[in-house]
KEMIZA-433066 format. One line per 3 residues: their letters; for each residue x, y, z of N, C-alpha, C, O. Coordinates in nm, 2 decimals, always signed. Atoms other than C-alpha are relative to their C-alpha. Last residue first. Example, Ala and Ser with C-alpha at 12.3 -4.5 7.8 and 13.67 -1.06 7.14 Angstrom:
sa) -0.09 -0.11 +0.00 +1.37 -0.11 +0.71 -0.08 +0.11 +0.08 -0.03 +0.22 +0.09 ~ +0.09 -0.12 +0.00 +1.23 -0.45 +0.78 +0.09 +0.12 +0.00 +0.19 +0.12 +0.07
//
This chain:
ggc) +0.03 -0.02 +0.14 +6.50 +1.69 +8.56 -0.06 +0.14 -0.03 -0.10 +0.16 -0.15 ~ -0.09 -0.10 +0.06 +6.69 +1.68 +8.89 -0.03 +0.03 -0.15 +0.05 +0.07 -0.22 ~ -0.10 +0.08 +0.07 +6.51 +1.36 +9.01 +0.10 +0.09 -0.08 +0.19 +0.05 -0.14
mcr) -0.08 +0.08 -0.09 +6.32 +1.55 +9.27 +0.11 -0.07 -0.06 +0.22 -0.10 +0.00 ~ -0.08 -0.10 -0.08 +6.20 +1.81 +9.02 +0.09 -0.07 +0.10 +0.21 -0.03 +0.11 ~ -0.10 -0.06 +0.09 +6.08 +1.54 +8.78 +0.09 +0.09 +0.07 +0.21 +0.09 +0.05
cah) -0.10 +0.11 +0.02 +5.90 +1.36 +9.06 +0.11 +0.05 -0.09 +0.23 +0.02 -0.06 ~ -0.07 +0.01 -0.13 +5.72 +1.69 +9.16 +0.11 -0.11 -0.01 +0.22 -0.09 +0.03 ~ -0.09 -0.12 -0.01 +5.62 +1.75 +8.80 +0.08 -0.01 +0.12 +0.20 +0.02 +0.12
mtd) -0.11 +0.02 +0.10 +5.48 +1.40 +8.77 +0.10 +0.11 +0.00 +0.22 +0.09 -0.01 ~ -0.09 +0.11 -0.04 +5.29 +1.44 +9.09 +0.11 -0.02 -0.09 +0.23 -0.03 -0.05 ~ -0.08 -0.06 -0.11 +5.14 +1.78 +8.98 +0.10 -0.10 +0.05 +0.22 -0.07 +0.08
alc) -0.10 -0.09 +0.06 +5.03 +1.63 +8.65 +0.09 +0.06 +0.11 +0.21 +0.07 +0.08 ~ -0.10 +0.08 +0.06 +4.87 +1.34 +8.84 +0.11 +0.09 -0.07 +0.22 +0.06 -0.06 ~ -0.09 +0.06 -0.10 +4.69 +1.58 +9.07 +0.11 -0.09 -0.06 +0.22 -0.10 +0.00
vpl) -0.10 -0.10 -0.05 +4.57 +1.79 +8.78 +0.09 -0.07 +0.10 +0.21 -0.04 +0.11 ~ +0.05 -0.07 -0.12 +4.40 +1.49 +8.61 +0.11 +0.09 +0.06 +0.23 +0.06 +0.05 ~ -0.05 +0.05 -0.13 +4.56 +1.43 +8.27 -0.07 +0.07 +0.12 -0.09 +0.19 +0.11
par) -0.04 -0.09 -0.10 +4.35 +1.51 +7.96 +0.05 -0.07 +0.13 -0.02 -0.16 +0.17 ~ -0.14 -0.06 +0.02 +4.35 +1.24 +7.69 +0.04 +0.10 +0.11 +0.16 +0.09 +0.15 ~ -0.09 +0.05 -0.10 +4.05 +1.02 +7.80 +0.14 +0.08 +0.00 +0.22 +0.05 +0.09
knm) +0.06 -0.02 -0.13 +3.79 +1.21 +7.60 +0.09 -0.04 +0.12 +0.09 +0.03 +0.22 ~ -0.01 -0.14 -0.02 +4.02 +1.23 +7.30 -0.07 +0.03 +0.14 -0.02 +0.12 +0.21 ~ -0.13 -0.03 -0.04 +4.07 +0.85 +7.32 +0.02 +0.15 +0.03 +0.09 +0.19 +0.12
dai) -0.03 +0.05 -0.13 +3.70 +0.79 +7.33 +0.14 +0.03 +0.05 +0.16 +0.07 +0.16 ~ +0.07 -0.08 -0.10 +3.63 +1.02 +7.04 +0.03 -0.05 +0.14 +0.05 +0.03 +0.23 ~ -0.06 -0.13 -0.01 +3.90 +0.86 +6.83 -0.07 +0.09 +0.11 +0.00 +0.15 +0.19
lgq) -0.13 +0.02 -0.06 +3.78 +0.51 +6.91 +0.07 +0.14 +0.02 +0.12 +0.17 +0.12 ~ +0.03 +0.03 -0.14 +3.42 +0.61 +6.82 +0.13 -0.01 +0.08 +0.14 +0.04 +0.19 ~ +0.05 -0.13 -0.06 +3.54 +0.76 +6.49 -0.03 -0.01 +0.15 +0.00 +0.08 +0.22
vqs) -0.12 -0.08 -0.01 +3.73 +0.43 +6.42 -0.03 +0.14 +0.06 +0.04 +0.19 +0.14 ~ -0.08 +0.06 -0.11 +3.42 +0.22 +6.50 +0.13 +0.09 +0.02 +0.17 +0.12 +0.13 ~ +0.07 -0.04 -0.12 +3.20 +0.45 +6.28 +0.08 -0.05 +0.12 +0.09 +0.01 +0.22
etp) -0.02 -0.14 -0.03 +3.44 +0.41 +5.99 -0.05 +0.05 +0.13 +0.01 +0.13 +0.20 ~ +0.09 -0.09 +0.09 +3.43 +0.04 +6.01 +0.04 +0.14 +0.03 +0.11 +0.17 +0.13 ~ +0.11 -0.08 -0.06 +3.72 -0.15 +6.16 -0.08 +0.07 -0.11 -0.04 +0.09 -0.22
veg) -0.01 -0.13 +0.07 +3.92 -0.44 +6.00 -0.12 +0.09 +0.05 -0.23 +0.05 +0.04 ~ +0.11 -0.02 +0.10 +3.92 -0.71 +6.27 +0.03 +0.14 -0.07 +0.08 +0.23 -0.01 ~ -0.01 +0.09 +0.11 +4.21 -0.85 +6.47 -0.10 +0.01 -0.11 -0.11 -0.07 -0.20
ttl) +0.12 +0.09 +0.01 +4.09 -0.67 +6.78 +0.02 -0.11 -0.11 -0.05 -0.21 -0.10 ~ +0.05 +0.04 -0.12 +4.40 -0.49 +6.91 -0.12 -0.10 -0.01 -0.14 -0.18 +0.08 ~ -0.10 +0.07 -0.08 +4.61 -0.47 +6.59 -0.06 -0.05 +0.14 -0.02 -0.16 +0.18
lwl) -0.03 +0.12 +0.07 +4.31 -0.38 +6.37 +0.10 -0.08 +0.09 +0.08 -0.20 +0.10 ~ +0.12 +0.09 -0.01 +4.18 -0.12 +6.61 +0.03 -0.13 -0.06 +0.00 -0.24 +0.00 ~ +0.01 +0.05 -0.13 +4.53 +0.03 +6.64 -0.12 -0.09 +0.02 -0.10 -0.19 +0.09
lae) -0.10 +0.10 -0.03 +4.56 +0.04 +6.27 +0.00 -0.05 +0.14 +0.02 -0.17 +0.16 ~ +0.04 +0.12 +0.08 +4.24 +0.22 +6.23 +0.09 -0.11 +0.02 +0.05 -0.23 +0.04 ~ +0.10 +0.06 -0.09 +4.35 +0.47 +6.51 -0.06 -0.13 -0.07 -0.10 -0.22 +0.00
plp) -0.07 +0.09 -0.10 +4.67 +0.53 +6.31 -0.10 -0.07 +0.09 -0.08 -0.18 +0.14 ~ -0.01 -0.07 -0.13 +4.45 +0.65 +6.02 +0.07 -0.09 +0.10 +0.05 -0.21 +0.10 ~ +0.11 +0.02 -0.10 +4.53 +0.47 +5.70 +0.02 +0.08 +0.12 +0.13 +0.11 +0.16
esg) -0.03 +0.10 -0.11 +4.77 +0.62 +5.45 -0.11 -0.01 +0.10 -0.18 +0.08 +0.12 ~ +0.00 +0.13 +0.06 +4.68 +0.79 +5.12 +0.04 -0.11 +0.10 +0.05 -0.23 +0.06 ~ -0.11 +0.09 -0.02 +4.58 +1.12 +5.25 -0.01 -0.13 -0.07 -0.12 -0.17 -0.11
gqt) -0.09 -0.02 +0.11 +4.33 +1.38 +5.13 +0.13 -0.08 +0.01 +0.22 -0.06 -0.07 ~ +0.06 -0.08 +0.11 +4.15 +1.38 +5.46 +0.11 +0.02 -0.10 +0.21 +0.08 -0.07 ~ +0.01 -0.14 -0.04 +4.31 +1.10 +5.67 -0.05 +0.08 -0.12 -0.05 +0.03 -0.23
yiy) -0.12 -0.08 +0.02 +4.22 +0.76 +5.56 -0.02 +0.14 +0.05 -0.13 +0.18 +0.08 ~ +0.03 -0.12 -0.08 +3.97 +0.49 +5.66 +0.12 +0.08 +0.00 +0.22 +0.06 +0.08 ~ +0.05 -0.11 +0.09 +3.99 +0.23 +5.38 -0.03 +0.13 +0.07 -0.08 +0.23 +0.01
lck) +0.06 -0.09 -0.10 +4.20 -0.01 +5.58 -0.04 +0.13 -0.07 +0.04 +0.22 -0.08 ~ +0.14 +0.03 -0.01 +4.26 -0.23 +5.28 -0.07 +0.07 +0.11 -0.20 +0.07 +0.11 ~ +0.07 -0.09 +0.09 +4.59 -0.05 +5.22 -0.15 -0.03 +0.00 -0.23 +0.05 -0.04
ihi) +0.03 -0.12 -0.07 +4.72 -0.23 +5.53 -0.08 +0.09 -0.09 -0.16 +0.17 -0.04 ~ -0.08 -0.11 +0.06 +4.70 -0.56 +5.35 -0.05 +0.13 +0.07 -0.16 +0.16 +0.08 ~ +0.10 -0.09 +0.05 +4.56 -0.82 +5.60 +0.09 +0.12 -0.06 +0.17 +0.17 +0.00
cre) -0.06 -0.13 +0.04 +4.76 -1.13 +5.68 -0.11 +0.09 -0.07 -0.18 +0.04 -0.15 ~ +0.07 -0.06 +0.11 +4.61 -1.41 +5.87 +0.06 +0.13 -0.03 +0.07 +0.21 +0.06 ~ -0.04 -0.14 +0.03 +4.81 -1.64 +6.10 -0.08 +0.04 -0.12 -0.11 -0.03 -0.21
rgr) -0.02 -0.02 +0.14 +4.65 -1.94 +6.26 +0.03 +0.14 -0.03 -0.03 +0.23 +0.03 ~ -0.14 +0.02 +0.04 +4.72 -2.01 +6.63 +0.02 +0.02 -0.15 +0.13 +0.00 -0.20 ~ -0.02 +0.14 +0.04 +4.36 -2.07 +6.73 +0.14 -0.02 -0.06 +0.17 -0.13 -0.10
esv) -0.01 +0.08 -0.13 +4.35 -1.74 +6.92 +0.02 -0.15 -0.03 +0.06 -0.22 +0.06 ~ +0.13 +0.02 -0.07 +4.43 -1.57 +6.59 +0.02 -0.08 +0.12 +0.13 -0.14 +0.15 ~ +0.01 +0.14 -0.04 +4.77 -1.45 +6.48 -0.13 -0.01 +0.08 -0.14 +0.05 +0.19
ica) +0.06 +0.02 -0.13 +4.74 -1.12 +6.29 +0.00 -0.15 +0.03 -0.04 -0.23 -0.06 ~ +0.04 +0.14 -0.02 +4.97 -1.03 +6.01 -0.05 -0.01 +0.14 +0.01 +0.03 +0.24 ~ +0.00 +0.02 -0.14 +4.97 -0.66 +5.90 -0.04 -0.15 +0.02 -0.15 -0.19 -0.03
srs) +0.11 +0.07 -0.06 +5.05 -0.61 +5.54 +0.02 -0.01 +0.15 +0.14 +0.00 +0.19 ~ +0.00 -0.01 -0.15 +5.27 -0.39 +5.32 -0.13 -0.07 +0.05 -0.24 -0.05 +0.00 ~ -0.04 +0.13 -0.06 +5.29 -0.52 +4.96 +0.00 +0.00 +0.15 +0.02 -0.10 +0.22
dda) +0.11 +0.10 +0.01 +5.10 -0.24 +4.79 +0.03 -0.13 +0.07 -0.06 -0.20 +0.09 ~ +0.11 -0.03 -0.09 +5.34 +0.03 +4.93 -0.11 -0.10 -0.01 -0.18 -0.13 +0.09 ~ -0.03 +0.04 -0.13 +5.64 -0.14 +4.76 -0.12 +0.03 +0.10 -0.14 -0.05 +0.19
am) -0.07 -0.10 -0.08 +5.48 -0.10 +4.42 +0.02 -0.05 +0.14 -0.05 -0.14 +0.19 ~ +0.07 -0.03 -0.12 +5.38 -0.41 +4.22 +0.09 +0.10 +0.08 +0.21 +0.07 +0.10
//
């Protein structure tokens, strides 16, 4: 057995039982890649469920929609950095 085949993520359920899922079973990969998408792992870690492709694509779309910082926040961060000598 190769080292890659033994990697797993262990999830502890609300009932205290541990369940291990092999990371390779996350069948949603980057194009031409052999590793799962980070968003698929995030879904697994936050929900305890193996995501479908549509769930991962929805998560990616939601994260991309939330990615831009409001101008006022960027200005505040810049001002704080200037005051701290950064």
